[in-house]
mmCIF file as gemmi writes it, N, C-alpha and C atoms, coordinates in Angstrom:
data_model
loop_
_atom_site.group_PDB
_atom_site.id
_atom_site.type_symbol
_atom_site.label_atom_id
_atom_site.label_alt_id
_atom_site.label_comp_id
_atom_site.label_asym_id
_atom_site.label_entity_id
_atom_site.label_seq_id
_atom_site.pdbx_PDB_ins_code
_atom_site.Cartn_x
_atom_site.Cartn_y
_atom_site.Cartn_z
_atom_site.occupancy
_atom_site.B_iso_or_equiv
_atom_site.pdbx_formal_charge
_atom_site.auth_seq_id
_atom_site.auth_asym_id
_atom_site.pdbx_PDB_model_num
ATOM 1 N N . MET Axp A 1 ? -72.421 -93.671 -7.523 1 0 ? 1 A 1
ATOM 2 C CA . MET Axp A 1 ? -71.844 -93.269 -6.286 1 0 ? 1 A 1
ATOM 3 C C . MET Axp A 1 ? -72.536 -91.997 -5.802 1 0 ? 1 A 1
ATOM 4 N N . THR Axp A 2 ? -72.842 -91.974 -4.506 1 0 ? 2 A 1
ATOM 5 C CA . THR Axp A 2 ? -73.507 -90.802 -3.934 1 0 ? 2 A 1
ATOM 6 C C . THR Axp A 2 ? -72.516 -90.044 -3.07 1 0 ? 2 A 1
ATOM 7 N N . THR Axp A 3 ? -72.728 -88.766 -3.017 1 0 ? 3 A 1
ATOM 8 C CA . THR Axp A 3 ? -71.872 -87.941 -2.158 1 0 ? 3 A 1
ATOM 9 C C . THR Axp A 3 ? -72.673 -87.509 -0.942 1 0 ? 3 A 1
ATOM 10 N N . ALA Axp A 4 ? -72.071 -87.624 0.183 1 0 ? 4 A 1
ATOM 11 C CA . ALA Axp A 4 ? -72.727 -87.218 1.431 1 0 ? 4 A 1
ATOM 12 C C . ALA Axp A 4 ? -72.286 -85.809 1.777 1 0 ? 4 A 1
ATOM 13 N N . GLU Axp A 5 ? -73.249 -85.03 2.17 1 0 ? 5 A 1
ATOM 14 C CA . GLU Axp A 5 ? -72.956 -83.656 2.557 1 0 ? 5 A 1
ATOM 15 C C . GLU Axp A 5 ? -72.718 -83.613 4.065 1 0 ? 5 A 1
ATOM 16 N N . THR Axp A 6 ? -71.638 -83.022 4.457 1 0 ? 6 A 1
ATOM 17 C CA . THR Axp A 6 ? -71.332 -82.922 5.878 1 0 ? 6 A 1
ATOM 18 C C . THR Axp A 6 ? -71.427 -81.467 6.308 1 0 ? 6 A 1
ATOM 19 N N . LYS Axp A 7 ? -72.134 -81.274 7.396 1 0 ? 7 A 1
ATOM 20 C CA . LYS Axp A 7 ? -72.246 -79.918 7.944 1 0 ? 7 A 1
ATOM 21 C C . LYS Axp A 7 ? -71.313 -79.818 9.144 1 0 ? 7 A 1
ATOM 22 N N . THR Axp A 8 ? -70.505 -78.793 9.145 1 0 ? 8 A 1
ATOM 23 C CA . THR Axp A 8 ? -69.649 -78.544 10.302 1 0 ? 8 A 1
ATOM 24 C C . THR Axp A 8 ? -70.156 -77.292 11.007 1 0 ? 8 A 1
ATOM 25 N N . THR Axp A 9 ? -70.276 -77.43 12.284 1 0 ? 9 A 1
ATOM 26 C CA . THR Axp A 9 ? -70.748 -76.314 13.088 1 0 ? 9 A 1
ATOM 27 C C . THR Axp A 9 ? -69.567 -75.749 13.866 1 0 ? 9 A 1
ATOM 28 N N . GLU Axp A 10 ? -69.381 -74.456 13.764 1 0 ? 10 A 1
ATOM 29 C CA . GLU Axp A 10 ? -68.325 -73.785 14.513 1 0 ? 10 A 1
ATOM 30 C C . GLU Axp A 10 ? -68.812 -73.564 15.946 1 0 ? 10 A 1
ATOM 31 N N . ILE Axp A 11 ? -68.024 -73.988 16.898 1 0 ? 11 A 1
ATOM 32 C CA . ILE Axp A 11 ? -68.352 -73.785 18.312 1 0 ? 11 A 1
ATOM 33 C C . ILE Axp A 11 ? -67.232 -72.927 18.896 1 0 ? 11 A 1
ATOM 34 N N . SER Axp A 12 ? -67.623 -71.85 19.531 1 0 ? 12 A 1
ATOM 35 C CA . SER Axp A 12 ? -66.6 -70.965 20.104 1 0 ? 12 A 1
ATOM 36 C C . SER Axp A 12 ? -65.947 -71.637 21.308 1 0 ? 12 A 1
ATOM 37 N N . THR Axp A 13 ? -64.779 -71.178 21.632 1 0 ? 13 A 1
ATOM 38 C CA . THR Axp A 13 ? -64.044 -71.704 22.775 1 0 ? 13 A 1
ATOM 39 C C . THR Axp A 13 ? -64.822 -71.485 24.068 1 0 ? 13 A 1
ATOM 40 N N . VAL Axp A 14 ? -65.44 -70.336 24.177 1 0 ? 14 A 1
ATOM 41 C CA . VAL Axp A 14 ? -66.213 -70.016 25.386 1 0 ? 14 A 1
ATOM 42 C C . VAL Axp A 14 ? -67.388 -70.974 25.529 1 0 ? 14 A 1
ATOM 43 N N . ASP Axp A 15 ? -68.089 -71.238 24.424 1 0 ? 15 A 1
ATOM 44 C CA . ASP Axp A 15 ? -69.219 -72.17 24.478 1 0 ? 15 A 1
ATOM 45 C C . ASP Axp A 15 ? -68.763 -73.573 24.849 1 0 ? 15 A 1
ATOM 46 N N . ALA Axp A 16 ? -67.639 -73.998 24.297 1 0 ? 16 A 1
ATOM 47 C CA . ALA Axp A 16 ? -67.118 -75.33 24.608 1 0 ? 16 A 1
ATOM 48 C C . ALA Axp A 16 ? -66.749 -75.431 26.086 1 0 ? 16 A 1
ATOM 49 N N . LEU Axp A 17 ? -66.095 -74.392 26.614 1 0 ? 17 A 1
ATOM 50 C CA . LEU Axp A 17 ? -65.743 -74.389 28.036 1 0 ? 17 A 1
ATOM 51 C C . LEU Axp A 17 ? -66.986 -74.371 28.917 1 0 ? 17 A 1
ATOM 52 N N . TRP Axp A 18 ? -67.982 -73.611 28.5 1 0 ? 18 A 1
ATOM 53 C CA . TRP Axp A 18 ? -69.219 -73.519 29.283 1 0 ? 18 A 1
ATOM 54 C C . TRP Axp A 18 ? -69.89 -74.89 29.378 1 0 ? 18 A 1
ATOM 55 N N . VAL Axp A 19 ? -69.961 -75.608 28.271 1 0 ? 19 A 1
ATOM 56 C CA . VAL Axp A 19 ? -70.564 -76.944 28.275 1 0 ? 19 A 1
ATOM 57 C C . VAL Axp A 19 ? -69.755 -77.868 29.174 1 0 ? 19 A 1
ATOM 58 N N . LEU Axp A 20 ? -68.438 -77.773 29.101 1 0 ? 20 A 1
ATOM 59 C CA . LEU Axp A 20 ? -67.576 -78.599 29.937 1 0 ? 20 A 1
ATOM 60 C C . LEU Axp A 20 ? -67.791 -78.3 31.42 1 0 ? 20 A 1
ATOM 61 N N . ILE Axp A 21 ? -67.862 -77.018 31.767 1 0 ? 21 A 1
ATOM 62 C CA . ILE Axp A 21 ? -68.075 -76.631 33.171 1 0 ? 21 A 1
ATOM 63 C C . ILE Axp A 21 ? -69.44 -77.083 33.657 1 0 ? 21 A 1
ATOM 64 N N . GLN Axp A 22 ? -70.467 -76.892 32.84 1 0 ? 22 A 1
ATOM 65 C CA . GLN Axp A 22 ? -71.816 -77.266 33.244 1 0 ? 22 A 1
ATOM 66 C C . GLN Axp A 22 ? -71.969 -78.774 33.444 1 0 ? 22 A 1
ATOM 67 N N . SER Axp A 23 ? -71.119 -79.57 32.801 1 0 ? 23 A 1
ATOM 68 C CA . SER Axp A 23 ? -71.218 -81.028 32.942 1 0 ? 23 A 1
ATOM 69 C C . SER Axp A 23 ? -70.538 -81.525 34.214 1 0 ? 23 A 1
ATOM 70 N N . GLN Axp A 24 ? -69.85 -80.638 34.95 1 0 ? 24 A 1
ATOM 71 C CA . GLN Axp A 24 ? -69.158 -81.034 36.175 1 0 ? 24 A 1
ATOM 72 C C . GLN Axp A 24 ? -70.119 -81.05 37.358 1 0 ? 24 A 1
ATOM 73 N N . SER Axp A 25 ? -69.667 -81.697 38.432 1 0 ? 25 A 1
ATOM 74 C CA . SER Axp A 25 ? -70.489 -81.751 39.638 1 0 ? 25 A 1
ATOM 75 C C . SER Axp A 25 ? -70.566 -80.368 40.275 1 0 ? 25 A 1
ATOM 76 N N . LYS Axp A 26 ? -71.517 -80.21 41.193 1 0 ? 26 A 1
ATOM 77 C CA . LYS Axp A 26 ? -71.713 -78.927 41.847 1 0 ? 26 A 1
ATOM 78 C C . LYS Axp A 26 ? -70.451 -78.503 42.617 1 0 ? 26 A 1
ATOM 79 N N . ARG Axp A 27 ? -69.797 -79.465 43.256 1 0 ? 27 A 1
ATOM 80 C CA . ARG Axp A 27 ? -68.576 -79.155 44.014 1 0 ? 27 A 1
ATOM 81 C C . ARG Axp A 27 ? -67.463 -78.646 43.115 1 0 ? 27 A 1
ATOM 82 N N . VAL Axp A 28 ? -67.315 -79.268 41.973 1 0 ? 28 A 1
ATOM 83 C CA . VAL Axp A 28 ? -66.279 -78.832 41.039 1 0 ? 28 A 1
ATOM 84 C C . VAL Axp A 28 ? -66.597 -77.433 40.532 1 0 ? 28 A 1
ATOM 85 N N . ARG Axp A 29 ? -67.862 -77.167 40.21 1 0 ? 29 A 1
ATOM 86 C CA . ARG Axp A 29 ? -68.246 -75.825 39.734 1 0 ? 29 A 1
ATOM 87 C C . ARG Axp A 29 ? -67.999 -74.784 40.814 1 0 ? 29 A 1
ATOM 88 N N . GLN Axp A 30 ? -68.298 -75.118 42.075 1 0 ? 30 A 1
ATOM 89 C CA . GLN Axp A 30 ? -68.067 -74.183 43.167 1 0 ? 30 A 1
ATOM 90 C C . GLN Axp A 30 ? -66.57 -73.915 43.342 1 0 ? 30 A 1
ATOM 91 N N . ALA Axp A 31 ? -65.757 -74.952 43.229 1 0 ? 31 A 1
ATOM 92 C CA . ALA Axp A 31 ? -64.308 -74.782 43.349 1 0 ? 31 A 1
ATOM 93 C C . ALA Axp A 31 ? -63.777 -73.906 42.218 1 0 ? 31 A 1
ATOM 94 N N . LEU Axp A 32 ? -64.269 -74.114 41.007 1 0 ? 32 A 1
ATOM 95 C CA . LEU Axp A 32 ? -63.862 -73.284 39.876 1 0 ? 32 A 1
ATOM 96 C C . LEU Axp A 32 ? -64.276 -71.833 40.08 1 0 ? 32 A 1
ATOM 97 N N . THR Axp A 33 ? -65.47 -71.623 40.599 1 0 ? 33 A 1
ATOM 98 C CA . THR Axp A 33 ? -65.957 -70.27 40.856 1 0 ? 33 A 1
ATOM 99 C C . THR Axp A 33 ? -65.067 -69.563 41.877 1 0 ? 33 A 1
ATOM 100 N N . LYS Axp A 34 ? -64.722 -70.275 42.966 1 0 ? 34 A 1
ATOM 101 C CA . LYS Axp A 34 ? -63.842 -69.692 43.978 1 0 ? 34 A 1
ATOM 102 C C . LYS Axp A 34 ? -62.493 -69.321 43.372 1 0 ? 34 A 1
ATOM 103 N N . ARG Axp A 35 ? -61.958 -70.189 42.555 1 0 ? 35 A 1
ATOM 104 C CA . ARG Axp A 35 ? -60.653 -69.941 41.939 1 0 ? 35 A 1
ATOM 105 C C . ARG Axp A 35 ? -60.719 -68.731 41.02 1 0 ? 35 A 1
ATOM 106 N N . LEU Axp A 36 ? -61.786 -68.618 40.221 1 0 ? 36 A 1
ATOM 107 C CA . LEU Axp A 36 ? -61.933 -67.483 39.321 1 0 ? 36 A 1
ATOM 108 C C . LEU Axp A 36 ? -62.043 -66.163 40.081 1 0 ? 36 A 1
ATOM 109 N N . ILE Axp A 37 ? -62.826 -66.173 41.159 1 0 ? 37 A 1
ATOM 110 C CA . ILE Axp A 37 ? -62.993 -64.967 41.968 1 0 ? 37 A 1
ATOM 111 C C . ILE Axp A 37 ? -61.655 -64.566 42.592 1 0 ? 37 A 1
ATOM 112 N N . ALA Axp A 38 ? -60.902 -65.545 43.087 1 0 ? 38 A 1
ATOM 113 C CA . ALA Axp A 38 ? -59.601 -65.258 43.694 1 0 ? 38 A 1
ATOM 114 C C . ALA Axp A 38 ? -58.636 -64.692 42.656 1 0 ? 38 A 1
ATOM 115 N N . GLU Axp A 39 ? -58.639 -65.239 41.452 1 0 ? 39 A 1
ATOM 116 C CA . GLU Axp A 39 ? -57.761 -64.74 40.391 1 0 ? 39 A 1
ATOM 117 C C . GLU Axp A 39 ? -58.114 -63.309 40.001 1 0 ? 39 A 1
ATOM 118 N N . GLN Axp A 40 ? -59.419 -63.017 39.914 1 0 ? 40 A 1
ATOM 119 C CA . GLN Axp A 40 ? -59.844 -61.665 39.558 1 0 ? 40 A 1
ATOM 120 C C . GLN Axp A 40 ? -59.433 -60.675 40.634 1 0 ? 40 A 1
ATOM 121 N N . ALA Axp A 41 ? -59.597 -61.054 41.897 1 0 ? 41 A 1
ATOM 122 C CA . ALA Axp A 41 ? -59.23 -60.17 43.001 1 0 ? 41 A 1
ATOM 123 C C . ALA Axp A 41 ? -57.725 -59.909 42.986 1 0 ? 41 A 1
ATOM 124 N N . LYS Axp A 42 ? -56.945 -60.931 42.672 1 0 ? 42 A 1
ATOM 125 C CA . LYS Axp A 42 ? -55.494 -60.781 42.643 1 0 ? 42 A 1
ATOM 126 C C . LYS Axp A 42 ? -55.072 -59.848 41.51 1 0 ? 42 A 1
ATOM 127 N N . GLN Axp A 43 ? -55.762 -59.906 40.383 1 0 ? 43 A 1
ATOM 128 C CA . GLN Axp A 43 ? -55.429 -59.061 39.25 1 0 ? 43 A 1
ATOM 129 C C . GLN Axp A 43 ? -55.821 -57.609 39.494 1 0 ? 43 A 1
ATOM 130 N N . LYS Axp A 44 ? -56.903 -57.388 40.224 1 0 ? 44 A 1
ATOM 131 C CA . LYS Axp A 44 ? -57.377 -56.026 40.47 1 0 ? 44 A 1
ATOM 132 C C . LYS Axp A 44 ? -56.487 -55.276 41.437 1 0 ? 44 A 1
ATOM 133 N N . SER Axp A 45 ? -55.953 -55.961 42.432 1 0 ? 45 A 1
ATOM 134 C CA . SER Axp A 45 ? -55.143 -55.269 43.428 1 0 ? 45 A 1
ATOM 135 C C . SER Axp A 45 ? -53.813 -55.99 43.594 1 0 ? 45 A 1
ATOM 136 N N . PRO Axp A 46 ? -52.878 -55.659 42.728 1 0 ? 46 A 1
ATOM 137 C CA . PRO Axp A 46 ? -51.576 -56.309 42.865 1 0 ? 46 A 1
ATOM 138 C C . PRO Axp A 46 ? -50.917 -55.906 44.184 1 0 ? 46 A 1
ATOM 139 N N . ARG Axp A 47 ? -50.297 -56.845 44.817 1 0 ? 47 A 1
ATOM 140 C CA . ARG Axp A 47 ? -49.646 -56.587 46.1 1 0 ? 47 A 1
ATOM 141 C C . ARG Axp A 47 ? -48.278 -55.958 45.862 1 0 ? 47 A 1
ATOM 142 N N . ILE Axp A 48 ? -48.054 -54.852 46.532 1 0 ? 48 A 1
ATOM 143 C CA . ILE Axp A 48 ? -46.751 -54.212 46.477 1 0 ? 48 A 1
ATOM 144 C C . ILE Axp A 48 ? -46.205 -54.265 47.891 1 0 ? 48 A 1
ATOM 145 N N . SER Axp A 49 ? -45.117 -54.967 48.065 1 0 ? 49 A 1
ATOM 146 C CA . SER Axp A 49 ? -44.594 -55.157 49.419 1 0 ? 49 A 1
ATOM 147 C C . SER Axp A 49 ? -43.936 -53.899 49.966 1 0 ? 49 A 1
ATOM 148 N N . ASP Axp A 50 ? -43.452 -53.041 49.095 1 0 ? 50 A 1
ATOM 149 C CA . ASP Axp A 50 ? -42.77 -51.826 49.541 1 0 ? 50 A 1
ATOM 150 C C . ASP Axp A 50 ? -43.583 -50.61 49.095 1 0 ? 50 A 1
ATOM 151 N N . ILE Axp A 51 ? -44.22 -49.94 50.051 1 0 ? 51 A 1
ATOM 152 C CA . ILE Axp A 51 ? -45.1 -48.809 49.713 1 0 ? 51 A 1
ATOM 153 C C . ILE Axp A 51 ? -44.327 -47.662 49.075 1 0 ? 51 A 1
ATOM 154 N N . THR Axp A 52 ? -43.027 -47.592 49.344 1 0 ? 52 A 1
ATOM 155 C CA . THR Axp A 52 ? -42.247 -46.496 48.777 1 0 ? 52 A 1
ATOM 156 C C . THR Axp A 52 ? -42.085 -46.61 47.264 1 0 ? 52 A 1
ATOM 157 N N . GLN Axp A 53 ? -42.48 -47.729 46.7 1 0 ? 53 A 1
ATOM 158 C CA . GLN Axp A 53 ? -42.389 -47.913 45.252 1 0 ? 53 A 1
ATOM 159 C C . GLN Axp A 53 ? -43.675 -47.531 44.526 1 0 ? 53 A 1
ATOM 160 N N . THR Axp A 54 ? -44.718 -47.122 45.256 1 0 ? 54 A 1
ATOM 161 C CA . THR Axp A 54 ? -45.995 -46.774 44.62 1 0 ? 54 A 1
ATOM 162 C C . THR Axp A 54 ? -45.963 -45.332 44.113 1 0 ? 54 A 1
ATOM 163 N N . ALA Axp A 55 ? -46.742 -45.077 43.093 1 0 ? 55 A 1
ATOM 164 C CA . ALA Axp A 55 ? -46.803 -43.734 42.501 1 0 ? 55 A 1
ATOM 165 C C . ALA Axp A 55 ? -47.368 -42.723 43.498 1 0 ? 55 A 1
ATOM 166 N N . GLY Axp A 56 ? -48.356 -43.134 44.293 1 0 ? 56 A 1
ATOM 167 C CA . GLY Axp A 56 ? -48.958 -42.236 45.271 1 0 ? 56 A 1
ATOM 168 C C . GLY Axp A 56 ? -47.966 -41.786 46.328 1 0 ? 56 A 1
ATOM 169 N N . TYR Axp A 57 ? -47.151 -42.702 46.787 1 0 ? 57 A 1
ATOM 170 C CA . TYR Axp A 57 ? -46.142 -42.362 47.791 1 0 ? 57 A 1
ATOM 171 C C . TYR Axp A 57 ? -45.122 -41.398 47.211 1 0 ? 57 A 1
ATOM 172 N N . LYS Axp A 58 ? -44.692 -41.679 45.996 1 0 ? 58 A 1
ATOM 173 C CA . LYS Axp A 58 ? -43.701 -40.808 45.353 1 0 ? 58 A 1
ATOM 174 C C . LYS Axp A 58 ? -44.256 -39.398 45.146 1 0 ? 58 A 1
ATOM 175 N N . ALA Axp A 59 ? -45.527 -39.301 44.761 1 0 ? 59 A 1
ATOM 176 C CA . ALA Axp A 59 ? -46.157 -37.985 44.579 1 0 ? 59 A 1
ATOM 177 C C . ALA Axp A 59 ? -46.26 -37.253 45.918 1 0 ? 59 A 1
ATOM 178 N N . ALA Axp A 60 ? -46.607 -37.976 46.966 1 0 ? 60 A 1
ATOM 179 C CA . ALA Axp A 60 ? -46.729 -37.359 48.288 1 0 ? 60 A 1
ATOM 180 C C . ALA Axp A 60 ? -45.375 -36.844 48.771 1 0 ? 60 A 1
ATOM 181 N N . MET Axp A 61 ? -44.343 -37.627 48.567 1 0 ? 61 A 1
ATOM 182 C CA . MET Axp A 61 ? -43.01 -37.199 48.986 1 0 ? 61 A 1
ATOM 183 C C . MET Axp A 61 ? -42.525 -36.005 48.154 1 0 ? 61 A 1
ATOM 184 N N . ASP Axp A 62 ? -42.93 -35.94 46.893 1 0 ? 62 A 1
ATOM 185 C CA . ASP Axp A 62 ? -42.595 -34.795 46.053 1 0 ? 62 A 1
ATOM 186 C C . ASP Axp A 62 ? -43.289 -33.536 46.588 1 0 ? 62 A 1
ATOM 187 N N . ASP Axp A 63 ? -44.547 -33.7 47.03 1 0 ? 63 A 1
ATOM 188 C CA . ASP Axp A 63 ? -45.275 -32.562 47.63 1 0 ? 63 A 1
ATOM 189 C C . ASP Axp A 63 ? -44.568 -32.065 48.886 1 0 ? 63 A 1
ATOM 190 N N . VAL Axp A 64 ? -44.136 -32.986 49.736 1 0 ? 64 A 1
ATOM 191 C CA . VAL Axp A 64 ? -43.439 -32.6 50.964 1 0 ? 64 A 1
ATOM 192 C C . VAL Axp A 64 ? -42.132 -31.889 50.609 1 0 ? 64 A 1
ATOM 193 N N . LYS Axp A 65 ? -41.395 -32.443 49.672 1 0 ? 65 A 1
ATOM 194 C CA . LYS Axp A 65 ? -40.098 -31.884 49.263 1 0 ? 65 A 1
ATOM 195 C C . LYS Axp A 65 ? -40.222 -30.453 48.739 1 0 ? 65 A 1
ATOM 196 N N . HIS Axp A 66 ? -41.313 -30.183 48.013 1 0 ? 66 A 1
ATOM 197 C CA . HIS Axp A 66 ? -41.492 -28.869 47.406 1 0 ? 66 A 1
ATOM 198 C C . HIS Axp A 66 ? -42.378 -27.933 48.24 1 0 ? 66 A 1
ATOM 199 N N . GLY Axp A 67 ? -42.659 -28.298 49.483 1 0 ? 67 A 1
ATOM 200 C CA . GLY Axp A 67 ? -43.379 -27.418 50.394 1 0 ? 67 A 1
ATOM 201 C C . GLY Axp A 67 ? -44.858 -27.243 50.068 1 0 ? 67 A 1
ATOM 202 N N . ARG Axp A 68 ? -45.461 -28.236 49.443 1 0 ? 68 A 1
ATOM 203 C CA . ARG Axp A 68 ? -46.886 -28.124 49.105 1 0 ? 68 A 1
ATOM 204 C C . ARG Axp A 68 ? -47.772 -28.784 50.158 1 0 ? 68 A 1
ATOM 205 N N . VAL Axp A 69 ? -47.236 -29.009 51.335 1 0 ? 69 A 1
ATOM 206 C CA . VAL Axp A 69 ? -47.989 -29.653 52.412 1 0 ? 69 A 1
ATOM 207 C C . VAL Axp A 69 ? -48.222 -28.604 53.495 1 0 ? 69 A 1
ATOM 208 N N . TYR Axp A 70 ? -49.458 -28.506 53.949 1 0 ? 70 A 1
ATOM 209 C CA . TYR Axp A 70 ? -49.813 -27.516 54.953 1 0 ? 70 A 1
ATOM 210 C C . TYR Axp A 70 ? -50.366 -28.232 56.176 1 0 ? 70 A 1
ATOM 211 N N . HIS Axp A 71 ? -49.915 -27.85 57.343 1 0 ? 71 A 1
ATOM 212 C CA . HIS Axp A 71 ? -50.4 -28.436 58.593 1 0 ? 71 A 1
ATOM 213 C C . HIS Axp A 71 ? -51.275 -27.41 59.302 1 0 ? 71 A 1
ATOM 214 N N . ALA Axp A 72 ? -52.524 -27.752 59.511 1 0 ? 72 A 1
ATOM 215 C CA . ALA Axp A 72 ? -53.445 -26.842 60.195 1 0 ? 72 A 1
ATOM 216 C C . ALA Axp A 72 ? -53.231 -26.927 61.704 1 0 ? 72 A 1
ATOM 217 N N . GLU Axp A 73 ? -53.393 -25.784 62.367 1 0 ? 73 A 1
ATOM 218 C CA . GLU Axp A 73 ? -53.225 -25.754 63.817 1 0 ? 73 A 1
ATOM 219 C C . GLU Axp A 73 ? -54.472 -26.273 64.528 1 0 ? 73 A 1
ATOM 220 N N . ASN Axp A 74 ? -55.634 -26.038 63.925 1 0 ? 74 A 1
ATOM 221 C CA . ASN Axp A 74 ? -56.893 -26.519 64.489 1 0 ? 74 A 1
ATOM 222 C C . ASN Axp A 74 ? -57.92 -26.635 63.355 1 0 ? 74 A 1
ATOM 223 N N . VAL Axp A 75 ? -59.145 -27.005 63.707 1 0 ? 75 A 1
ATOM 224 C CA . VAL Axp A 75 ? -60.182 -27.209 62.698 1 0 ? 75 A 1
ATOM 225 C C . VAL Axp A 75 ? -60.529 -25.912 61.976 1 0 ? 75 A 1
ATOM 226 N N . GLU Axp A 76 ? -60.609 -24.827 62.711 1 0 ? 76 A 1
ATOM 227 C CA . GLU Axp A 76 ? -60.931 -23.536 62.084 1 0 ? 76 A 1
ATOM 228 C C . GLU Axp A 76 ? -59.865 -23.145 61.061 1 0 ? 76 A 1
ATOM 229 N N . ASP Axp A 77 ? -58.615 -23.348 61.439 1 0 ? 77 A 1
ATOM 230 C CA . ASP Axp A 77 ? -57.51 -23.055 60.533 1 0 ? 77 A 1
ATOM 231 C C . ASP Axp A 77 ? -57.59 -23.943 59.285 1 0 ? 77 A 1
ATOM 232 N N . MET Axp A 78 ? -57.936 -25.211 59.482 1 0 ? 78 A 1
ATOM 233 C CA . MET Axp A 78 ? -58.06 -26.142 58.366 1 0 ? 78 A 1
ATOM 234 C C . MET Axp A 78 ? -59.184 -25.709 57.427 1 0 ? 78 A 1
ATOM 235 N N . MET Axp A 79 ? -60.341 -25.308 57.977 1 0 ? 79 A 1
ATOM 236 C CA . MET Axp A 79 ? -61.481 -24.893 57.153 1 0 ? 79 A 1
ATOM 237 C C . MET Axp A 79 ? -61.139 -23.629 56.384 1 0 ? 79 A 1
ATOM 238 N N . LYS Axp A 80 ? -60.406 -22.702 57.011 1 0 ? 80 A 1
ATOM 239 C CA . LYS Axp A 80 ? -59.98 -21.488 56.313 1 0 ? 80 A 1
ATOM 240 C C . LYS Axp A 80 ? -59.106 -21.846 55.118 1 0 ? 80 A 1
ATOM 241 N N . GLN Axp A 81 ? -58.193 -22.802 55.329 1 0 ? 81 A 1
ATOM 242 C CA . GLN Axp A 81 ? -57.281 -23.207 54.263 1 0 ? 81 A 1
ATOM 243 C C . GLN Axp A 81 ? -58.047 -23.897 53.128 1 0 ? 81 A 1
ATOM 244 N N . ILE Axp A 82 ? -59.022 -24.728 53.468 1 0 ? 82 A 1
ATOM 245 C CA . ILE Axp A 82 ? -59.784 -25.46 52.458 1 0 ? 82 A 1
ATOM 246 C C . ILE Axp A 82 ? -60.712 -24.521 51.685 1 0 ? 82 A 1
ATOM 247 N N . LEU Axp A 83 ? -61.458 -23.687 52.417 1 0 ? 83 A 1
ATOM 248 C CA . LEU Axp A 83 ? -62.473 -22.855 51.787 1 0 ? 83 A 1
ATOM 249 C C . LEU Axp A 83 ? -61.933 -21.502 51.317 1 0 ? 83 A 1
ATOM 250 N N . GLY Axp A 84 ? -60.766 -21.129 51.762 1 0 ? 84 A 1
ATOM 251 C CA . GLY Axp A 84 ? -60.151 -19.893 51.286 1 0 ? 84 A 1
ATOM 252 C C . GLY Axp A 84 ? -60.483 -18.692 52.051 1 0 ? 84 A 1
């Protein structure tokens, strides 16, 4: 009796997906690309419907509340305030 040697090759999930994507038609690849780009854009800039819930708004309102906001009367006044 002879024994056969079997070689198993590990294929990463990314490589398997890449082969699957590359085997699709050009239209399918383009649709997948559009979907990926849209998902990335959505993750980068989450939509907040109420601006008053953002950290920047809360910090700005805290500045106003504590008198850290200065209104310049004109450009010269503004430059004096900025440059000291």
